[in-house]
C-alpha positions in Angstrom: 72.5 130.4 43.9 75.8 131.0 45.3 77.2 128.3 47.6 79.1 129.4 50.8 82.9 128.9 50.5 83.9 126.3 52.9 86.4 127.2 55.6 89.9 125.5 55.2 91.0 123.5 58.0 93.7 125.0 60.2 97.0 123.0 60.0 97.8 120.8 62.8 100.3 122.6 65.9 103.4 120.6 65.5 104.8 119.0 68.5 108.4 119.4 68.0 110.2 118.0 71.0 108.6 116.3 74.1 111.0 116.1 77.3 110.1 114.6 80.7 112.1 116.6 83.4 112.2 114.3 86.3 113.3 116.5 89.1 113.3 120.4 90.0 114.0 122.4 87.2 113.6 125.7 85.5 109.9 126.0 86.0 109.1 124.0 89.3 110.1 121.9 91.9 108.2 119.0 90.6 108.5 116.7 87.4 107.0 118.4 84.4 106.4 117.3 80.7 108.0 120.1 78.6 106.8 120.5 74.9 108.2 122.5 72.3 105.5 123.3 70.0 105.2 125.3 66.7 101.8 127.0 66.1 102.5 127.6 62.3 99.6 129.7 60.8 97.7 129.8 64.2 100.5 132.2 65.5 98.1 134.8 63.8 94.8 133.3 65.0 94.5 133.9 68.8 91.3 132.4 70.4 89.2 135.4 69.9 90.0 135.2 66.1 88.5 131.5 65.5 84.9 131.4 64.9 83.1 129.5 67.5 86.1 128.0 69.2 85.7 129.4 72.5 82.0 128.0 72.8 82.9 124.5 71.4 86.1 124.3 73.9 83.9 125.2 77.1 81.0 123.1 75.9 83.4 120.2 75.7 85.4 121.0 78.9 82.9 123.1 81.2 85.1 123.1 84.2 87.3 125.3 82.4 85.7 127.9 84.4 87.6 126.9 87.4 91.1 127.6 85.9 92.2 130.7 87.2 95.1 131.5 85.1 97.2 134.5 85.3 94.0 136.6 86.3 93.9 134.8 89.8 90.4 134.2 90.2 87.6 131.8 89.0 86.9 132.2 85.4 90.3 134.0 84.7 91.1 131.3 81.8 87.9 132.2 80.1 88.7 135.8 80.3 91.7 135.2 78.5 90.1 133.4 75.9 87.8 136.0 75.3 90.2 138.8 75.1 92.5 136.4 72.9 95.1 134.0 73.9 97.3 131.8 71.7 96.9 128.1 71.1 99.9 126.9 73.0 98.5 128.4 76.3 95.1 126.9 75.6 96.7 123.5 74.9 98.4 123.9 78.3 94.8 124.3 79.9 93.1 121.5 77.8 95.9 119.1 79.1 95.3 120.2 82.4 91.7 119.8 82.4 91.9 116.1 80.8 94.3 115.2 83.6 91.6 116.6 86.3 88.9 114.7 84.7 91.1 111.5 84.8 91.7 111.5 88.5 95.2 112.7 88.3 94.5 116.3 89.2 97.1 119.1 88.4 97.0 122.9 88.9 100.3 123.8 87.4 101.2 124.5 83.8 103.1 127.5 82.0 103.5 128.5 78.3 106.2 130.8 77.2 107.3 132.2 73.7 110.8 131.4 72.4 113.1 133.5 70.3 111.4 131.9 67.2 108.2 133.3 66.0 105.4 130.9 66.7 107.6 128.4 68.7 106.4 128.0 72.2 107.4 126.1 75.4 104.6 124.8 77.3 104.9 122.6 80.5 102.4 120.9 82.9 102.7 119.0 86.2 103.3 115.2 85.3 103.4 112.8 88.3 103.9 109.8 85.4 105.6 110.4 82.2 103.3 107.7 80.3 100.0 109.3 81.5 101.3 112.9 80.6 102.2 111.9 77.1 98.8 110.2 76.5 97.0 113.4 78.0 99.1 115.6 75.6 98.3 113.7 72.5 94.3 113.6 73.6 94.5 117.3 74.5 96.4 118.0 71.0 93.6 116.1 69.0 90.8 118.0 71.1 92.3 121.4 70.6 92.5 120.8 66.8 89.0 119.5 66.7 87.5 122.6 68.5 89.7 124.9 66.2 88.6 123.1 63.1 84.8 122.6 64.3 85.2 118.7 64.0 83.7 116.1 66.3 85.3 115.0 69.3 84.7 112.5 71.9 85.8 113.9 75.1 84.6 110.6 77.2 86.8 108.3 75.1 89.9 110.7 75.7 89.2 110.7 79.4 89.1 107.0 79.4 92.3 106.6 77.2 93.9 108.6 80.0 92.5 106.8 82.8 93.5 103.4 81.2 97.0 104.6 80.9 96.9 105.7 84.7 95.4 102.4 85.8 98.2 100.7 83.7 101.1 102.8 84.7 100.5 104.9 87.9 100.7 103.8 91.7 97.9 101.6 93.1 95.7 103.7 95.7 97.2 102.2 98.7 101.0 103.1 97.6 99.8 106.4 96.5 98.1 107.3 99.5 101.4 106.5 101.5 103.5 108.5 99.1 101.2 111.5 99.3 101.4 111.4 102.9 105.2 111.3 102.7 105.3 114.3 100.4 103.1 116.0 102.9 105.8 115.6 105.3 108.5 116.4 102.8 109.9 113.1 102.7 111.2 112.5 99.1 110.2 109.4 97.2 111.6 107.4 94.4 109.6 104.6 92.5 111.9 101.5 92.1 109.9 99.6 89.5 106.8 100.0 87.2 104.6 98.8 89.9 104.2 99.5 93.6 107.6 99.2 94.8 108.7 102.9 96.4 111.7 104.3 98.3 110.7 106.8 100.9 113.8 109.0 101.7 117.6 108.8 100.3 120.5 106.8 100.8 121.1 105.2 104.3 118.0 106.8 105.7 115.4 105.4 103.2 112.6 102.9 103.8 110.8 101.0 101.2 107.3 100.2 100.9 105.4 97.6 98.2 101.7 98.7 98.7 101.1 98.4 102.4 104.1 96.2 103.0 107.3 97.8 104.6 110.8 96.9 104.7 110.0 96.6 108.4 107.8 93.7 107.7 109.2 90.4 108.3 109.4 87.5 105.7 108.8 85.0 108.4 105.7 86.9 109.8 104.2 87.1 106.4 104.6 83.6 105.8 102.9 82.9 109.2 99.9 85.2 108.2 99.6 83.3 104.9 99.1 79.8 107.0 95.8 80.6 108.8 96.0 77.6 110.7 99.0 78.3 112.0 98.3 81.7 112.6 95.3 80.5 114.5 97.4 78.2 116.8 99.8 81.0 117.7 97.0 83.4 118.7 95.1 81.0 120.6 98.3 80.1 122.7 98.6 83.7 123.5 95.0 84.3 124.6 93.6 85.8 121.4 89.9 84.7 120.8 90.1 82.7 117.5 87.4 80.0 115.9 88.4 76.5 116.6 89.0 74.8 113.2 91.1 71.7 111.4 92.8 71.3 108.3 91.1 68.8 105.9 92.1 66.9 102.9 88.9 65.9 101.3 85.3 66.5 101.3 84.5 63.5 103.5 87.1 65.0 106.0 85.4 68.5 105.7 82.0 66.9 107.0 83.5 64.9 109.9 85.6 68.1 111.1 82.3 70.1 110.8 80.6 67.4 113.0 83.3 67.5 115.4 83.5 71.3 115.8 79.9 71.7 115.7 77.7 73.0 113.1 77.3 75.7 111.4 81.0 76.2 110.0 83.0 78.1 107.5 85.2 76.5 104.7 87.9 78.4 103.2 91.4 77.9 101.9 94.4 78.1 104.3 96.3 80.6 102.2 93.7 82.4 100.2 93.1 85.9 99.9 90.4 88.8 99.1 87.9 86.5 100.3 88.1 84.1 97.5 86.6 80.6 98.1 85.2 81.3 101.4 81.9 80.1 102.3 79.9 81.0 105.4 77.2 79.7 107.7 77.1 75.9 106.4 75.2 73.2 108.0 74.4 70.7 105.5 76.8 68.1 104.3 76.3 68.4 100.8 76.8 72.1 101.1 80.0 71.6 103.1 81.5 69.1 100.7 80.7 71.6 97.8 82.4 74.3 99.6 85.5 72.2 100.0 85.8 71.7 96.2 85.4 75.5 95.8 88.0 76.4 98.6 90.6 73.9 97.1 90.6 75.9 93.9 92.0 78.8 95.7 94.6 77.6 97.9 97.0 74.8 99.0 95.0 73.6 101.6 91.5 73.9 103.2 90.5 74.5 106.8 87.0 74.2 108.4 86.3 76.6 111.3 83.4 77.3 113.4 81.2 79.8 112.2 81.1 83.1 114.1 78.0 84.9 114.0 78.3 88.7 113.5 79.4 91.6 111.2 83.0 91.2 109.4 85.4 93.8 110.2 88.7 94.6 108.9 91.1 96.5 111.6 94.1 98.1 110.4 97.1 98.0 112.8 100.3 100.2 112.4 103.2 99.8 114.6 101.2 98.1 117.0 98.4 100.5 117.0 94.9 100.6 115.9 94.5 103.4 113.3 91.4 102.3 111.3 88.7 99.9 111.1 85.7 99.3 108.5 82.6 96.8 108.9 81.0 94.8 106.0 77.7 94.3 105.1 75.7 91.5 103.4 74.5 92.2 100.0 70.7 91.5 99.1 68.2 92.0 96.2 64.6 91.8 96.4 62.7 90.1 93.8 60.0 91.7 91.6 58.5 89.0 90.1 59.7 89.3 86.3 63.7 90.1 86.8 66.2 87.3 87.0 68.7 87.2 89.7 71.4 88.4 87.5 69.1 91.5 86.3 68.4 92.1 89.9 72.2 92.3 90.8 72.9 94.7 87.9 69.8 97.1 88.8 70.0 97.0 92.5 73.5 96.6 93.3 75.8 97.4 90.5 74.4 100.6 89.8 75.8 101.9 93.0 78.6 104.0 91.9 80.6 103.1 94.7 80.8 99.6 92.9 83.3 98.9 90.2 86.0 96.7 89.0 89.0 99.2 89.8 90.8 99.9 93.0 89.3 103.2 93.0 85.9 101.6 94.1 85.2 100.6 97.8 82.8 98.1 96.9 83.2 95.3 94.2 80.9 94.9 91.2 79.3 91.7 91.7 79.8 89.2 88.5 78.1 85.9 89.0 80.5 84.0 87.0 83.5 85.3 88.6 82.4 84.6 92.0 81.6 80.8 92.7 80.7 81.8 96.4 77.7 84.0 95.1 76.8 80.8 92.9 76.8 78.6 95.7 74.9 80.5 98.1 72.2 81.1 95.5 71.9 77.2 95.2 71.4 77.1 99.0 68.4 79.4 98.6 67.1 77.0 95.5 68.0 79.8 93.1 70.5 80.3 90.0 71.6 83.3 88.1 68.6 83.0 85.7 66.1 82.2 88.2 63.1 84.8 88.7 62.6 85.4 92.4 58.8 86.2 93.5 57.8 89.7 94.2 59.2 90.6 97.7 61.5 87.9 98.2 64.8 89.0 99.6 67.7 86.8 98.2 71.2 86.9 99.8 73.9 87.6 97.1 76.9 88.1 99.0 77.9 87.3 102.9 81.6 89.1 102.7 83.6 91.4 100.4 81.7 94.4 101.1 84.0 95.6 104.2 83.8 99.3 103.5 81.6 101.1 106.5 83.8 103.1 108.6 83.6 102.2 112.3 87.0 103.3 113.6 85.4 105.2 116.4 83.2 102.5 117.7 86.1 99.8 118.3 86.1 98.7 122.1 89.7 99.2 123.8 89.4 95.7 124.7 89.2 94.8 121.0 91.9 97.1 119.9 94.0 95.4 122.3 93.2 92.2 121.1 93.9 92.9 117.5 97.1 94.9 118.3 98.5 91.7 120.1 97.4 89.6 117.2 99.5 91.9 114.9 102.7 91.4 117.5 102.2 87.6 117.9 102.2 87.1 114.1 105.2 89.8 113.8 103.5 92.2 111.4 104.1 96.0 111.7 101.5 96.6 109.4 98.6 94.2 109.5 94.8 93.9 108.4 93.2 91.7 111.2 89.6 90.3 110.2 87.4 90.2 113.3 83.8 88.8 113.3 81.7 90.3 116.1 78.0 91.3 116.4 79.1 94.6 118.2 82.7 95.6 117.8 81.8 98.2 120.4 81.8 95.7 123.2 84.5 93.1 124.3 85.1 90.1 122.0 84.2 87.8 125.1 80.8 89.4 125.5 79.8 88.9 122.0 81.4 85.4 121.1 83.5 87.4 118.7 86.7 86.1 117.2 90.1 87.1 115.1 89.5 85.0 112.2 92.6 86.2 110.0 95.6 88.3 110.2 96.7 89.7 106.9 100.1 91.0 105.7 100.0 93.9 102.9 96.5 94.8 103.7 94.5 96.9 101.1 94.0 100.2 102.4 91.2 101.4 99.9 88.1 100.8 102.6 90.0 103.1 104.8 90.8 105.8 102.4 87.4 105.7 100.4 84.9 104.1 102.8 81.4 103.6 101.1 80.1 105.1 104.4 81.8 107.2 107.0 84.7 109.3 107.0 88.0 108.6 105.2 91.1 107.8 107.8 94.8 109.1 107.3 96.1 105.4 107.2 98.7 106.7 104.6 100.2 109.1 107.3 100.0 106.4 110.1 102.3 104.3 107.9 104.7 107.0 107.1 104.6 108.1 111.0 105.5 104.5 111.6 108.5 104.5 109.1 109.8 107.9 110.0 109.0 109.1 113.6 109.0 112.5 114.0 110.4 112.3 117.4 113.3 110.7 116.0 114.7 114.1 114.5 118.4 113.6 115.3 121.3 114.2 112.8 120.8 117.6 111.7 117.2 117.4 111.5 116.9 115.1 108.6 116.2 111.8 110.1 112.5 112.4 110.4 112.3 113.4 106.6 114.6 110.3 105.5 117.1 112.6 104.2 121.0 112.4 104.1 123.1 115.6 103.6 123.3 116.6 100.0 125.7 119.1 98.3 124.9 120.1 94.6 127.5 122.1 92.6 126.4 124.0 89.5 128.2 125.8 87.0 131.3 125.0 84.6 134.7 126.2 85.8 136.2 123.2 88.0 132.8 122.0 89.3 134.2 118.4 89.0 137.1 119.2 91.2 134.9 121.2 93.6 132.7 118.4 94.0 135.5 115.8 94.4 137.2 117.8 97.2 133.7 118.5 98.9 133.2 114.8 99.2 136.6 114.2 100.3 136.0 116.7 103.1 132.8 115.0 104.1 134.5 111.4 103.9 137.2 112.8 106.3 134.4 113.6 108.6 133.3 110.0 109.1 130.6 109.5 106.4 130.2 107.1 103.6 130.0 109.4 100.6 128.6 109.2 97.2 129.9 111.4 94.5 128.5 111.8 90.9 130.5 114.2 88.6 132.3 114.3 85.2 135.0 112.2 86.6 132.9 109.2 87.4 130.6 107.8 89.9 132.5 107.2 93.3 131.8 105.6 96.7 133.9 107.0 99.1 137.5 106.8 97.5 136.5 104.0 95.0 135.5 105.1 91.4 132.5 102.4 90.6 132.1 104.1 87.1 134.0 105.9 84.7 133.0 108.8 82.2 130.7 111.6 82.6 128.3 110.8 85.6 127.0 114.5 86.3 123.8 113.0 84.9 120.2 111.8 86.1 120.7 108.0 86.1 124.2 107.7 87.7 123.1 110.4 90.3 119.9 108.4 91.1 122.1 105.2 91.4 123.6 107.1 94.6 120.1 107.8 96.1 118.9 104.4 96.2 122.1 103.0 97.7 121.6 102.1 101.5 125.1 102.8 102.1 125.5 106.1 101.1 125.3 108.7 104.2 125.9 111.9 102.3 126.3 112.6 98.6 127.7 115.2 96.2 126.5 116.1 92.6 127.8 117.9 90.1 125.5 119.9 87.6 125.7 122.0 84.5 123.0 124.1 82.8 122.2 121.4 80.2 121.7 118.9 82.7 119.2 121.0 84.7 117.5 122.1 81.5 117.4 118.6 79.7 116.6 116.2 83.2 115.9 118.3 86.2 117.9 118.0 89.3 118.4 114.2 90.6 117.3 115.3 94.1 114.3 117.4 95.3 116.1 119.6 98.1 119.8 119.8 99.1 121.8 121.2 102.0 124.2 123.2 100.2 123.9 124.5 96.7 126.8 126.0 95.0 127.0 128.3 91.9 130.2 128.9 90.5 129.8 130.8 87.1 127.3 131.7 84.3 129.4 130.5 81.3 128.5 128.3 78.5 125.5 130.0 77.1 127.0 129.3 73.5 126.6 125.6 73.8 123.0 125.8 74.8 121.3 127.0 71.6 119.0 123.9 71.6 117.4 125.3 74.6 116.9 128.7 73.4 119.8 130.1 75.4 121.8 132.7 73.7 123.4 134.9 76.4 124.8 134.4 79.8 121.9 136.4 81.5 119.4 134.0 80.7 121.3 131.4 82.6 120.6 133.1 85.9 116.9 131.9 85.6 118.6 128.2 85.1 121.3 128.0 87.6 119.1 129.9 90.6 117.3 126.1 90.5 120.3 125.1 92.7 119.6 127.8 95.0 116.0 127.3 94.9 116.3 123.9 96.1 118.3 124.7 99.3 116.6 123.5 102.5 115.7 126.2 105.0 118.5 124.8 107.4 121.0 124.8 104.3 123.3 127.2 102.6 123.7 128.7 99.1 127.3 129.1 98.1 128.0 131.8 95.6 130.7 133.3 93.5 130.8 136.9 94.9 132.9 138.1 91.9 129.7 137.7 89.7 127.1 140.2 90.7 124.4 138.3 89.2 125.4 135.0 91.2 125.8 136.9 94.4 122.3 138.4 93.7 120.8 134.9 94.0 121.1 135.3 98.0 117.9 136.7 98.3 116.3 133.7 96.5 117.5 131.2 99.1 115.5 129.7 101.7 118.7 129.0 103.9 121.5 131.4 104.4 124.1 132.4 101.7 128.0 132.1 101.8 129.7 134.1 99.5 133.3 133.4 98.2 135.7 135.2 96.2 139.6 135.9 95.9 139.3 139.3 96.9 138.1 140.0 100.1 137.4 143.6 99.4 134.8 143.0 96.9 131.7 145.2 97.8 129.4 142.2 97.9 131.4 140.3 100.3 131.9 143.6 102.5 128.1 144.1 102.5 127.3 140.7 102.9 129.9 140.4 106.2 128.4 143.8 107.5 124.8 142.2 107.6 126.2 139.3 109.7 126.7 137.0 106.7 129.4 134.4 106.1 132.4 134.5 103.5 135.4 132.6 102.5 138.0 134.7 100.9 141.7 135.0 100.4 144.1 137.0 102.8 147.7 137.3 102.3 147.4 133.9 100.4 145.7 132.2 103.5 142.2 130.8 103.4 140.0 133.3 105.5 136.6 132.0 107.1 134.6 135.1 107.8 131.5 135.4 109.8 130.5 139.0 110.2 133.5 140.6 111.8 135.1 137.6 112.9 137.6 135.9 110.8 139.3 132.5 111.3 142.4 131.7 109.0 143.4 128.2 107.9 146.6 126.8 108.8 149.8 127.7 106.9 149.8 124.2 105.2 146.6 125.2 103.4 148.0 128.2 101.8 146.2 128.6 98.3 150.1 128.8 96.7 150.7 125.4 98.3 147.7 123.7 96.7 147.6 122.7 93.1 143.9 124.0 92.6 142.4 127.2 91.1 141.9 129.6 94.1 138.3 129.9 93.1 137.9 126.0 93.0 139.7 125.6 96.4 137.3 128.7 98.1 134.2 127.2 96.6 134.8 123.7 98.2 136.1 125.1 101.5 132.8 127.3 101.7 130.6 124.3 101.0 132.4 122.0 103.7 132.0 124.9 106.2 128.3 124.9 105.4 128.3 121.5 106.1 129.5 121.8 109.6 133.0 120.8 108.8 135.5 122.4 111.4 138.2 124.5 110.0 140.9 122.1 111.4 139.5 119.2 109.3 139.0 121.3 106.4 142.7 122.2 106.4 143.8 118.5 106.7 141.7 117.6 103.8 143.2 120.1 101.7 146.7 118.9 102.5 145.6 115.3 101.9 143.3 115.8 98.8 144.7 114.4 95.4 143.6 116.5 92.5 144.9 114.1 89.7 142.8 110.9 89.3 144.7 107.7 89.3 144.0 105.7 86.1 
């Protein structure tokens, strides 16, 4: 009997180079992971020539049907699979789908062949580099398993990506604020591996750390952390609070409870997340046990009058109530056979809204990790392994379940009280804990009270409530930091932007950047400059060497003193790192030279640089300008790609591109009789005789490019002329 010959496994796709492009790049405005890969023998095996491959892939990742791909409709990618597409393209979609399944959805990806057979460049949207690298590794493994008909654990792959996401990416509160900023086209920079983020650039930036802002007073935060001090201040201003006393021992706790009146609450004065808080206590032994629990979770313990009602968390931003959530107690019902622990797992922890991560609106209940649960069980004569009688309801958790949206129910009087509480403490963003039987009625009617004021409140209960509608709390914080009515100074303040000029090319670009920075400085701004000659703050060089790179440029954008910035770029920087900023006011393109030095990027001819350097034009804001060298028709042709206007420059004012542009009412900068001419349509303005080209030790094209950029930034002709006269082309040692 003849045995079938086993099919030889296909060799692995080789990942030749992995590069994270942090800013706008050849592919897109946003960060991407770019992967150079060699298909090897798989170059001869498109998807329709791999037996069973498409079926295995779609069984593992059924949502691939939602990928439109180049077809532009649902099922588009599956159509490409059936027709036959190469494995680099398939890897792109596999990685994107794994990211979608992991909770970091992305819809952007591209795969393009290179000049070398079987070698491709594949990119996909990557909000975080480490998450993207793990997704790539898992996607690569999945793809090869599908090709070679081997087992693969998709759930484990997704879990590995999600674990990296939890470790590396922003928390849900910070991510919501950053997403809201992005919606308003406010740029952001992550300043550490945690949740410290900068919104905006330079002097117009704001910083957030989760839900704390750089407007959050350290004194106010300190007051909020001292519950007894907070209560005394609120009470003095007429905000209803429960009376209470700080105590130093279990005996004092009981004595204070007798003075205040039973029942009481015992809690740490500076705890958080409800840890160590025990409610509705009337028995001495319970109060003393609650004291011992509370002292393990804070520096001091406070005994307060117990307020009957529901726990509420009201979010106040900039003095206004923007969201509110109500809590509910958690109960289980005995069946006569299951222990309390088993009942919790079967009746409460099976709720998909419960979990241990920040993505779950309700916490998973683990008795060993919550001493208050154990104490409440003792008060009911039970413990974790006790078996309640069938039908008996057992209280498991009194607080910690604030996740039912009730924003629309908040009474105006309650809203006024909580907003006042935030102002009294001094917090711009505050989570106010209110206990009331009905938040739709004034507190004096229900006997309700403000029990805590919290700095840096979590936003998850408002972003993902267990019941009710999500609230746009991230947007509220962004609008608080960047009021849209404060849209002065060139329309940038509401987006946290400073004026930015980018200069791309090779011919005299460092000098162009330096001259533009000088002209902006003369206009009264503190100017940062990153170029091949160094890193500059105004006239001071703070770093020597080539600073036309990502890292030095980023240092300018996080500097609070920088009111305007100028950056030099070349094609290698755009291809290898991306631009340092997301958008700019003026983008200058000088030339398409240097292709011979870019073989590592698969660039062989200057025509290929058009797609690279157009990145500088693509990022120009709609109220900005592209400054383009009209002597090269390919560069002048980029004018149609700009969201803003185009200003052409050339030594020869008679160039057809200049004439056509002026005829359409456009602006141009040229030489006429040796003098710099600013033309706007048919109107011409000549700079002073002192700024004649022959009187300035600069290449004429360099001079004209810088003048055009300064003009685009609104610098007056007289100031431009004065700046040219006073500019020092040679740097001092």
